[in-house]
ROSE-4610 file (N, C-alpha, C; in Angstrom, 1 decimal, always signed):
// ROSE-4610
residu = [M/M/M/P/P/P/I/I/I/N/N/N/F/F/F/R/R/R/K/K/K/S/S/S/T/T/T/D/D/D/S/S/S/V/V/V/V/V/V/E/E/E/V/V/V/E/E/E/P/P/P/T/T/T/P/P/P/E/E/E/T/T/T/V/V/V/E/E/E/V/V/V/G/G/G/K/K/K/G/G/G/R/R/R/P/P/P/T/T/T/P/P/P/T/T/T/R/R/R/R/R/R/E/E/E/K/K/K/E/E/E/E/E/E/A/A/A/R/R/R/K/K/K/R/R/R/P/P/P/L/L/L/V/V/V/S/S/S/N/N/N/D/D/D/R/R/R/A/A/A/E/E/E/A/A/A/R/R/R/R/R/R/Q/Q/Q/S/S/S/K/K/K/A/A/A/A/A/A/L/L/L/A/A/A/V/V/V/E/E/E/R/R/R/E/E/E/K/K/K/Q/Q/Q/R/R/R/I/I/I/G/G/G/M/M/M/A/A/A/A/A/A/G/G/G/I/I/I/D/D/D/K/K/K/Y/Y/Y/L/L/L/P/P/P/V/V/V/R/R/R/D/D/D/R/R/R/G/G/G/P/P/P/Q/Q/Q/R/R/R/K/K/K/Y/Y/Y/V/V/V/R/R/R/D/D/D/Y/Y/Y/V/V/V/D/D/D/A/A/A/R/R/R/T/T/T/S/S/S/V/V/V/G/G/G/E/E/E/F/F/F/L/L/L/I/I/I/P/P/P/I/I/I/M/M/M/L/L/L/V/V/V/V/V/V/L/L/L/I/I/I/A/A/A/T/T/T/V/V/V/V/V/V/P/P/P/S/S/S/P/P/P/E/E/E/V/V/V/Q/Q/Q/V/V/V/G/G/G/S/S/S/F/F/F/A/A/A/L/L/L/L/L/L/W/W/W/L/L/L/F/F/F/F/F/F/A/A/A/V/V/V/A/A/A/V/V/V/I/I/I/D/D/D/C/C/C/F/F/F/V/V/V/L/L/L/G/G/G/F/F/F/V/V/V/V/V/V/R/R/R/K/K/K/K/K/K/L/L/L/R/R/R/A/A/A/K/K/K/F/F/F/G/G/G/E/E/E/D/D/D/N/N/N/V/V/V/E/E/E/T/T/T/G/G/G/V/V/V/R/R/R/W/W/W/Y/Y/Y/A/A/A/A/A/A/M/M/M/R/R/R/A/A/A/L/L/L/Q/Q/Q/L/L/L/R/R/R/L/L/L/M/M/M/R/R/R/L/L/L/P/P/P/K/K/K/P/P/P/Q/Q/Q/V/V/V/K/K/K/R/R/R/R/R/R/Q/Q/Q/Y/Y/Y/P/P/P/S/S/S]
num = [1/1/1/2/2/2/3/3/3/4/4/4/5/5/5/6/6/6/7/7/7/8/8/8/9/9/9/10/10/10/11/11/11/12/12/12/13/13/13/14/14/14/15/15/15/16/16/16/17/17/17/18/18/18/19/19/19/20/20/20/21/21/21/22/22/22/23/23/23/24/24/24/25/25/25/26/26/26/27/27/27/28/28/28/29/29/29/30/30/30/31/31/31/32/32/32/33/33/33/34/34/34/35/35/35/36/36/36/37/37/37/38/38/38/39/39/39/40/40/40/41/41/41/42/42/42/43/43/43/44/44/44/45/45/45/46/46/46/47/47/47/48/48/48/49/49/49/50/50/50/51/51/51/52/52/52/53/53/53/54/54/54/55/55/55/56/56/56/57/57/57/58/58/58/59/59/59/60/60/60/61/61/61/62/62/62/63/63/63/64/64/64/65/65/65/66/66/66/67/67/67/68/68/68/69/69/69/70/70/70/71/71/71/72/72/72/73/73/73/74/74/74/75/75/75/76/76/76/77/77/77/78/78/78/79/79/79/80/80/80/81/81/81/82/82/82/83/83/83/84/84/84/85/85/85/86/86/86/87/87/87/88/88/88/89/89/89/90/90/90/91/91/91/92/92/92/93/93/93/94/94/94/95/95/95/96/96/96/97/97/97/98/98/98/99/99/99/100/100/100/101/101/101/102/102/102/103/103/103/104/104/104/105/105/105/106/106/106/107/107/107/108/108/108/109/109/109/110/110/110/111/111/111/112/112/112/113/113/113/114/114/114/115/115/115/116/116/116/117/117/117/118/118/118/119/119/119/120/120/120/121/121/121/122/122/122/123/123/123/124/124/124/125/125/125/126/126/126/127/127/127/128/128/128/129/129/129/130/130/130/131/131/131/132/132/132/133/133/133/134/134/134/135/135/135/136/136/136/137/137/137/138/138/138/139/139/139/140/140/140/141/141/141/142/142/142/143/143/143/144/144/144/145/145/145/146/146/146/147/147/147/148/148/148/149/149/149/150/150/150/151/151/151/152/152/152/153/153/153/154/154/154/155/155/155/156/156/156/157/157/157/158/158/158/159/159/159/160/160/160/161/161/161/162/162/162/163/163/163/164/164/164/165/165/165/166/166/166/167/167/167/168/168/168/169/169/169/170/170/170/171/171/171/172/172/172/173/173/173/174/174/174/175/175/175/176/176/176/177/177/177/178/178/178/179/179/179/180/180/180/181/181/181/182/182/182/183/183/183/184/184/184/185/185/185/186/186/186/187/187/187/188/188/188/189/189/189/190/190/190/191/191/191/192/192/192/193/193/193/194/194/194]
x = [+40.5/+41.0/+42.1/+43.3/+44.4/+44.3/+44.9/+44.9/+46.4/+46.5/+47.8/+48.2/+49.3/+49.9/+51.1/+51.3/+52.5/+53.5/+54.7/+55.7/+56.3/+57.2/+57.8/+58.7/+59.1/+59.9/+59.1/+57.8/+56.9/+56.9/+57.3/+57.1/+55.7/+55.2/+53.8/+53.9/+53.2/+53.2/+51.7/+51.6/+50.3/+50.0/+48.8/+48.4/+47.0/+46.9/+45.6/+44.7/+43.4/+42.5/+42.0/+42.0/+41.4/+40.1/+39.2/+38.0/+38.3/+39.4/+39.7/+40.2/+40.9/+41.5/+40.5/+39.4/+38.5/+37.7/+37.7/+37.0/+36.0/+34.8/+33.7/+33.8/+33.9/+34.0/+32.6/+32.7/+31.5/+30.9/+31.5/+30.9/+31.2/+31.9/+32.2/+33.5/+34.2/+35.5/+35.3/+36.3/+36.3/+36.3/+35.4/+35.4/+36.7/+37.1/+38.3/+37.9/+38.9/+38.6/+37.9/+38.3/+37.7/+36.2/+35.9/+34.5/+33.7/+34.2/+33.5/+33.2/+34.2/+34.0/+33.0/+33.0/+32.1/+30.6/+30.5/+29.2/+28.6/+29.5/+29.0/+28.7/+29.2/+29.0/+27.6/+26.9/+25.6/+25.6/+24.9/+24.8/+24.0/+24.3/+23.6/+22.1/+22.0/+20.7/+20.5/+19.4/+19.2/+19.0/+19.5/+19.3/+17.8/+17.2/+15.8/+15.0/+14.5/+13.8/+12.4/+11.8/+10.5/+10.6/+11.7/+11.9/+12.3/+13.0/+13.4/+12.2/+11.3/+10.0/+9.1/+9.1/+8.3/+8.8/+10.2/+10.8/+10.5/+10.6/+10.4/+9.0/+8.0/+6.6/+6.4/+7.0/+6.8/+7.3/+8.5/+9.1/+8.2/+7.7/+6.8/+5.5/+5.0/+3.8/+4.0/+5.1/+5.5/+5.6/+6.3/+6.4/+5.0/+4.2/+2.9/+2.0/+2.1/+1.3/+1.8/+3.1/+3.7/+3.2/+3.2/+2.7/+1.2/+0.4/-1.0/-1.3/-0.6/-0.8/-0.3/+0.8/+1.3/+0.4/-0.2/-1.1/-2.4/-2.9/-4.1/-3.9/-2.7/-2.4/-2.1/-1.9/-1.6/-0.2/+0.8/+2.2/+2.6/+3.2/+3.4/+4.2/+5.2/+6.0/+5.3/+4.3/+3.5/+2.3/+2.0/+0.9/+1.2/+0.2/+0.4/+0.7/+1.2/+1.6/+0.4/-0.8/-1.9/-2.4/-1.9/-2.3/-1.2/-0.1/+1.0/+1.0/+1.6/+1.8/+0.9/+1.3/+0.6/-0.8/-0.9/-2.2/-3.2/-2.8/-3.7/-4.1/-3.2/-3.5/-4.5/-4.3/-5.3/-6.7/-6.8/-8.1/-8.7/-7.9/-8.4/-9.0/-8.3/-8.7/-10.0/-10.0/-11.2/-12.4/-12.3/-13.4/-13.9/-12.9/-13.2/-13.9/-13.6/-14.2/-15.7/-16.1/-17.5/-18.3/-19.6/-20.6/-21.0/-20.7/-21.0/-22.3/-23.0/-24.2/-23.8/-22.7/-22.3/-22.0/-21.7/-21.4/-22.6/-23.8/-25.0/-25.5/-24.8/-25.2/-25.3/-24.4/-24.4/-25.5/-25.7/-26.9/-28.2/-28.4/-29.6/-29.8/-28.7/-28.8/-29.2/-28.8/-29.2/-30.7/-31.2/-32.6/-33.4/-33.0/-33.6/-33.6/-32.5/-32.4/-33.5/-33.6/-34.6/-36.0/-36.2/-37.5/-37.9/-37.0/-37.4/-38.0/-37.8/-38.4/-39.9/-40.3/-41.7/-42.5/-43.6/-44.4/-45.2/-45.2/-46.0/-45.2/-45.7/-45.0/-44.8/-45.7/-45.5/-44.3/-44.1/-42.9/-41.6/-41.6/-40.5/-40.1/-41.1/-40.9/-40.4/-41.1/-40.8/-39.3/-38.9/-37.5/-36.5/-36.8/-35.9/-35.8/-37.0/-37.0/-36.2/-36.3/-35.6/-34.1/-33.7/-32.3/-31.7/-32.4/-31.9/-31.9/-32.9/-32.8/-31.6/-31.4/-30.3/-28.9/-28.9/-27.6/-27.4/-28.4/-28.2/-27.7/-28.3/-27.9/-26.4/-26.0/-24.7/-23.7/-24.1/-23.2/-23.1/-24.1/-24.1/-23.2/-23.3/-22.5/-21.0/-20.7/-19.3/-18.7/-19.6/-19.2/-18.9/-19.8/-19.6/-18.3/-18.2/-17.0/-15.7/-15.7/-14.5/-14.1/-15.1/-14.8/-14.3/-15.0/-14.6/-13.2/-12.8/-11.5/-10.4/-10.7/-9.7/-9.5/-10.6/-10.5/-9.6/-9.8/-9.1/-7.6/-7.3/-6.0/-5.3/-5.9/-5.3/-5.0/-5.8/-5.6/-4.4/-4.3/-3.2/-1.9/-1.9/-0.6/-0.3/-1.1/-0.7/-1.6/-1.8/-2.7/-2.2/-0.8/-0.3/+0.2/+0.1/+0.7/-0.2/-1.5/-2.5/-2.3/-2.3/-2.1/-3.3/-3.1/-4.3/-4.9/-6.2/-6.9/-7.4/-7.3/-7.7/-9.2/-9.9/-11.4/-11.9/-11.3/-11.7/-11.4/-10.2/-9.8/-10.7/-11.1/-12.1/-13.4/-13.9/-15.2/-15.2/-14.1/-14.1/-14.0/-13.3/-13.3/-14.6/-15.3/-16.6/-17.7/-17.5/-18.5/-18.3/-17.3/-17.0/-17.6/-18.0/-18.4/-17.1/-17.4/-16.2/-15.4/-16.1/-15.4/-14.5/-14.8/-14.1/-13.0/-12.8/-11.8/-10.4/-9.5/-8.1/-7.3/-6.4/-6.0/-7.2/-7.2/-8.3/-8.4/-9.6/-9.7/-8.8/-8.1/-7.2/-7.8/-9.0/-9.7/-11.1/-11.6/-13.0/-14.0/-15.2/-16.2/-16.1/-16.2/-16.2/-14.9/-13.8/-12.5/-11.7/-12.0/-11.5/-10.0/-9.2/-7.8/-7.7/-6.6/-6.4/-5.6]
y = [-7.9/-6.7/-7.1/-6.5/-6.9/-6.2/-6.8/-6.3/-5.9/-4.7/-4.2/-4.4/-4.9/-5.1/-4.3/-3.5/-2.8/-3.5/-3.5/-4.1/-2.9/-3.2/-2.2/-1.3/-1.8/-1.0/-0.2/-0.1/+0.7/+0.2/-1.0/-1.5/-2.2/-2.2/-2.7/-4.1/-5.0/-6.4/-6.6/-7.0/-7.3/-8.7/-9.1/-10.5/-10.6/-11.7/-11.9/-12.6/-12.1/-12.6/-14.0/-14.9/-16.2/-16.3/-17.3/-17.3/-17.6/-18.2/-18.4/-17.2/-16.3/-15.1/-13.9/-14.0/-12.8/-12.9/-11.9/-11.8/-10.7/-11.0/-9.9/-9.3/-8.0/-7.2/-7.2/-7.0/-7.0/-5.6/-4.7/-3.3/-2.5/-2.9/-2.1/-2.6/-1.7/-2.1/-3.1/-4.0/-4.9/-4.2/-4.6/-3.9/-4.2/-3.2/-3.5/-4.3/-4.8/-5.6/-4.7/-3.5/-2.5/-2.3/-2.1/-1.9/-3.2/-4.3/-5.6/-5.7/-5.4/-5.4/-4.4/-3.2/-2.1/-2.5/-3.2/-3.7/-4.7/-5.6/-6.6/-6.1/-5.0/-4.5/-4.0/-4.4/-3.8/-3.5/-2.4/-2.1/-3.1/-3.3/-4.2/-3.7/-2.4/-1.8/-1.0/-1.3/-0.7/+0.8/+1.6/+3.0/+3.3/+2.5/+2.7/+1.8/+2.4/+1.7/+1.2/+2.0/+1.6/+0.3/+0.2/-0.9/-2.2/-1.9/-3.0/-3.5/-2.6/-3.0/-3.8/-3.4/-4.2/-5.6/-5.7/-7.0/-7.9/-7.3/-8.0/-8.6/-7.7/-8.0/-9.2/-9.1/-10.1/-11.4/-11.4/-12.6/-13.2/-12.4/-12.9/-13.5/-12.8/-13.3/-14.7/-14.9/-16.2/-17.3/-16.9/-17.9/-18.2/-17.2/-17.5/-18.4/-18.1/-18.9/-20.4/-20.5/-21.9/-22.6/-21.9/-22.4/-22.7/-21.9/-22.1/-23.4/-23.5/-24.7/-26.0/-25.9/-27.0/-27.4/-26.4/-26.6/-27.3/-26.8/-27.4/-28.8/-29.1/-30.4/-31.4/-30.8/-31.7/-32.0/-31.3/-31.6/-31.2/-32.1/-31.9/-30.7/-30.3/-29.2/-27.9/-27.8/-26.5/-26.5/-27.5/-27.5/-26.8/-26.2/-25.7/-26.8/-26.5/-27.5/-28.4/-27.9/-28.6/-29.7/-29.6/-30.5/-31.5/-31.4/-32.2/-33.6/-34.5/-35.9/-36.9/-38.1/-39.3/-39.5/-39.2/-39.4/-38.4/-37.1/-36.1/-36.4/-36.9/-37.2/-38.4/-39.3/-40.4/-39.9/-39.0/-38.4/-37.7/-36.9/-36.1/-37.0/-38.1/-39.0/-39.7/-40.1/-40.8/-39.9/-38.7/-37.7/-37.4/-37.2/-36.9/-38.1/-39.3/-40.5/-40.7/-40.2/-40.4/-39.1/-39.3/-38.2/-37.9/-36.7/-36.3/-35.4/-35.4/-34.6/-33.1/-32.9/-31.4/-30.7/-31.5/-30.8/-30.0/-30.5/-29.8/-28.8/-28.4/-27.4/-26.0/-25.6/-24.3/-24.2/-25.2/-25.0/-25.0/-25.7/-25.7/-24.4/-23.8/-22.4/-21.4/-21.6/-20.7/-20.8/-22.1/-22.3/-21.6/-21.8/-21.2/-19.7/-19.1/-17.6/-17.2/-17.9/-17.5/-17.7/-18.8/-19.0/-18.0/-17.3/-16.2/-15.0/-14.9/-13.8/-14.0/-15.3/-15.6/-15.1/-14.4/-13.7/-14.7/-15.9/-16.9/-17.3/-17.1/-17.5/-19.0/-19.8/-21.3/-21.7/-21.1/-21.4/-21.0/-19.8/-19.4/-20.3/-20.6/-21.4/-22.9/-23.3/-24.7/-24.7/-23.6/-23.7/-23.6/-22.8/-22.8/-24.1/-24.8/-26.1/-27.1/-27.0/-27.9/-27.6/-26.3/-26.0/-26.5/-26.4/-26.9/-28.4/-29.1/-30.5/-31.0/-30.3/-30.7/-30.4/-29.4/-29.0/-30.1/-30.6/-31.7/-33.0/-33.3/-34.5/-34.4/-33.2/-32.9/-33.1/-32.6/-32.7/-34.2/-35.0/-36.4/-37.1/-36.7/-37.4/-37.1/-35.9/-35.5/-36.3/-36.5/-37.4/-38.8/-39.4/-40.7/-40.8/-39.8/-39.8/-39.7/-38.9/-38.8/-40.1/-40.8/-42.2/-43.2/-43.2/-44.1/-43.8/-42.6/-42.2/-42.5/-42.3/-42.6/-44.1/-44.9/-46.4/-46.9/-46.3/-46.7/-46.3/-45.1/-44.7/-45.6/-46.0/-47.0/-48.3/-48.7/-50.0/-49.8/-48.7/-48.5/-48.1/-47.2/-46.6/-47.1/-47.9/-48.4/-47.7/-48.4/-47.9/-46.6/-46.5/-45.4/-44.3/-44.5/-43.5/-42.5/-42.5/-41.6/-40.2/-39.3/-37.9/-37.3/-36.3/-35.7/-34.7/-34.5/-33.6/-34.1/-35.4/-35.9/-35.9/-36.1/-36.1/-34.8/-33.7/-32.4/-32.0/-32.4/-32.2/-32.8/-34.1/-34.7/-34.1/-33.6/-33.0/-31.6/-30.8/-29.6/-29.7/-30.8/-31.0/-31.5/-32.3/-32.8/-31.8/-30.7/-29.6/-28.7/-28.8/-27.9/-28.5/-27.7/-28.1/-28.8/-29.9/-30.6/-29.7/-28.8/-27.9/-26.9/-26.6/-25.5/-26.0/-27.3/-27.9/-27.6/-27.3/-27.2/-28.0/-28.8/-29.2/-29.8/-29.7/-30.3/-31.8/-32.3/-33.8/-34.6/-35.5/-36.3/-37.7/-38.0/-39.3/-39.0/-40.0/-39.8/-40.4/-40.2/-40.7/-42.2/-42.8/-44.2/-44.8/-44.0/-44.5/-44.4/-45.2/-45.1/-45.5/-44.8/-45.2/-46.6/-47.3/-48.6/-48.5]
z = [-35.7/-35.1/-34.1/-34.3/-33.5/-32.1/-31.1/-29.7/-29.5/-28.9/-28.6/-27.1/-26.9/-25.5/-25.4/-24.3/-24.2/-23.2/-23.5/-22.6/-21.8/-20.9/-20.1/-21.0/-22.1/-23.0/-24.0/-23.8/-24.6/-26.1/-26.3/-27.7/-27.8/-28.9/-29.1/-29.8/-29.3/-29.8/-30.3/-31.5/-32.0/-31.9/-31.4/-31.3/-31.9/-32.7/-33.4/-32.3/-32.2/-31.2/-31.7/-30.8/-31.0/-30.1/-30.4/-29.6/-28.1/-27.8/-26.4/-25.7/-26.5/-25.8/-25.8/-26.5/-26.4/-25.2/-24.4/-23.1/-23.2/-22.7/-22.7/-21.3/-21.3/-20.0/-19.3/-18.0/-17.2/-17.0/-17.6/-17.7/-16.5/-15.5/-14.3/-13.8/-13.0/-12.5/-11.3/-11.2/-10.1/-8.7/-7.8/-6.5/-5.7/-4.9/-4.1/-2.9/-2.2/-0.9/+0.1/+0.2/+1.1/+0.8/-0.5/-0.9/-0.6/-0.8/-0.5/+1.0/+1.9/+3.3/+3.8/+3.2/+3.6/+3.3/+2.1/+1.7/+2.6/+3.2/+4.1/+5.5/+5.8/+7.2/+7.4/+8.4/+8.7/+10.2/+10.5/+12.0/+12.8/+14.1/+14.9/+15.1/+15.2/+15.3/+14.0/+13.3/+12.0/+12.2/+11.3/+11.3/+10.9/+10.1/+9.7/+10.6/+11.7/+12.7/+12.2/+11.3/+10.8/+10.0/+9.2/+8.3/+9.2/+10.3/+11.2/+11.9/+12.3/+12.9/+12.0/+10.7/+9.7/+9.5/+9.4/+9.2/+10.4/+11.6/+12.8/+12.9/+12.6/+12.5/+11.5/+10.3/+9.3/+9.8/+10.4/+10.9/+12.0/+12.9/+14.0/+13.4/+12.4/+11.7/+11.1/+10.5/+9.9/+11.0/+12.1/+13.1/+13.8/+14.0/+14.6/+13.7/+12.4/+11.5/+11.5/+11.6/+11.7/+13.0/+14.0/+15.3/+15.3/+14.6/+14.5/+13.7/+12.6/+11.8/+12.5/+13.2/+14.0/+15.1/+15.8/+16.9/+16.3/+15.2/+14.6/+14.2/+13.8/+13.3/+14.5/+15.7/+16.8/+17.0/+16.4/+16.6/+18.0/+18.7/+20.2/+20.6/+19.8/+20.2/+20.0/+19.2/+19.1/+20.0/+20.7/+21.6/+22.9/+23.6/+24.9/+25.9/+27.0/+28.0/+28.4/+28.5/+29.0/+27.9/+26.7/+25.6/+25.2/+25.9/+25.5/+26.1/+25.5/+26.1/+25.4/+25.6/+25.0/+25.7/+27.0/+27.6/+27.1/+27.0/+26.5/+25.1/+24.3/+22.9/+22.9/+23.8/+23.8/+24.2/+25.2/+25.6/+24.4/+23.7/+22.6/+21.5/+21.2/+20.2/+20.6/+21.9/+22.4/+22.4/+22.8/+22.8/+21.4/+20.5/+19.1/+18.4/+18.8/+18.2/+18.6/+19.7/+20.2/+19.9/+19.9/+19.7/+21.1/+21.6/+23.0/+22.9/+24.0/+24.2/+24.2/+24.8/+25.0/+23.7/+22.6/+21.3/+20.9/+21.2/+20.7/+21.7/+22.7/+23.7/+23.1/+22.3/+21.6/+20.7/+19.8/+18.9/+19.6/+20.7/+21.5/+22.1/+22.6/+23.2/+22.2/+20.9/+19.9/+19.6/+19.6/+19.4/+20.6/+21.8/+22.9/+22.8/+22.4/+22.2/+21.2/+20.1/+19.1/+19.7/+20.5/+21.0/+22.1/+22.7/+23.6/+23.0/+21.6/+20.9/+20.6/+20.6/+20.4/+21.5/+21.2/+22.3/+23.2/+22.9/+23.7/+24.9/+26.1/+27.4/+27.4/+26.9/+26.9/+26.2/+25.0/+24.2/+24.9/+25.5/+26.2/+27.4/+28.2/+29.4/+28.9/+27.9/+27.4/+26.9/+26.2/+25.6/+26.8/+27.9/+29.0/+29.7/+29.8/+30.5/+29.7/+28.3/+27.4/+27.6/+27.7/+27.8/+29.1/+30.3/+31.5/+31.5/+30.9/+30.8/+30.0/+28.9/+28.0/+28.7/+29.5/+30.2/+31.2/+31.9/+32.9/+32.3/+31.1/+30.4/+30.0/+29.5/+29.1/+30.3/+31.4/+32.7/+33.0/+33.0/+33.3/+32.3/+31.0/+30.0/+30.2/+30.7/+30.9/+32.1/+33.2/+34.3/+33.8/+33.0/+32.6/+31.7/+30.8/+29.9/+30.8/+31.8/+32.7/+33.3/+33.8/+34.4/+33.4/+32.2/+31.2/+30.7/+30.5/+30.0/+31.0/+32.3/+33.3/+33.4/+33.2/+33.2/+32.1/+30.9/+29.7/+29.8/+30.4/+30.6/+31.6/+32.7/+33.6/+32.9/+32.0/+31.3/+30.4/+29.7/+28.7/+29.3/+30.3/+30.8/+32.2/+32.8/+34.1/+35.2/+36.3/+37.4/+38.0/+38.2/+38.9/+38.0/+36.7/+35.7/+35.1/+35.6/+35.0/+35.5/+34.6/+34.9/+35.6/+36.4/+37.0/+36.0/+36.2/+35.4/+34.0/+33.8/+32.5/+32.3/+33.4/+33.3/+33.0/+33.6/+33.3/+31.9/+31.4/+30.1/+29.1/+29.3/+28.5/+28.5/+29.6/+29.7/+28.9/+29.1/+28.4/+26.9/+26.5/+25.0/+24.5/+25.3/+24.9/+24.8/+25.5/+25.5/+24.3/+23.6/+22.5/+21.2/+20.2/+18.9/+18.3/+17.6/+16.9/+16.0/+15.3/+14.4/+15.1/+16.3/+17.0/+18.0/+18.0/+18.9/+18.4/+19.3/+19.0/+20.0/+19.6/+18.2/+17.5/+16.2/+15.4/+15.6/+15.5/+15.6/+14.6/+15.1/+14.2/+13.8/+14.4/+14.1/+13.7/+13.0/+12.5/+13.6/+13.4/+14.4/+14.5/+15.7/+16.0/+15.6/+15.5/+15.3/+16.6/+17.6/+18.9/+19.0/+19.8/+19.9/+20.6/+20.3/+20.8/+22.2]
């Protein structure tokens, strides 16, 4: 099939098509520069506020999920200020490596709660006595843990470089169930930090 080209003199020139000269059209006209610029323009404040709100919520949800995963993994930049730093990481690893008495406080409280339903007064009084005894042992364990952690931090980081509040930090972490601790434990049992 010959292709016709017109010259300015309106004469027709017939050219045989070759595979190199046959072009397949894109099916639409080429957009003008003005049309391209208009397509790129977006308002600073979206006209569709509901859609903008949905996009903002989705972006915030992605960011929060990233922070939650980073915090659970113990990545320093995602941790709250109270959990940051090498000394706090050392305390976390030390507490997570040992089995603390305070870890079992919540299960014991649950047992005592169930025992209070039993109609026998001896069982109820005995369960409360057991709870108070266990609570006293947990407090003593936290005091001992605080002194041990402080001593180990002095040996590792220097006598004058130990942060304040590390004993309280260690005690509060030791009173939590291992599964509920945040950041999640990064060491196994009896895998003490050096």
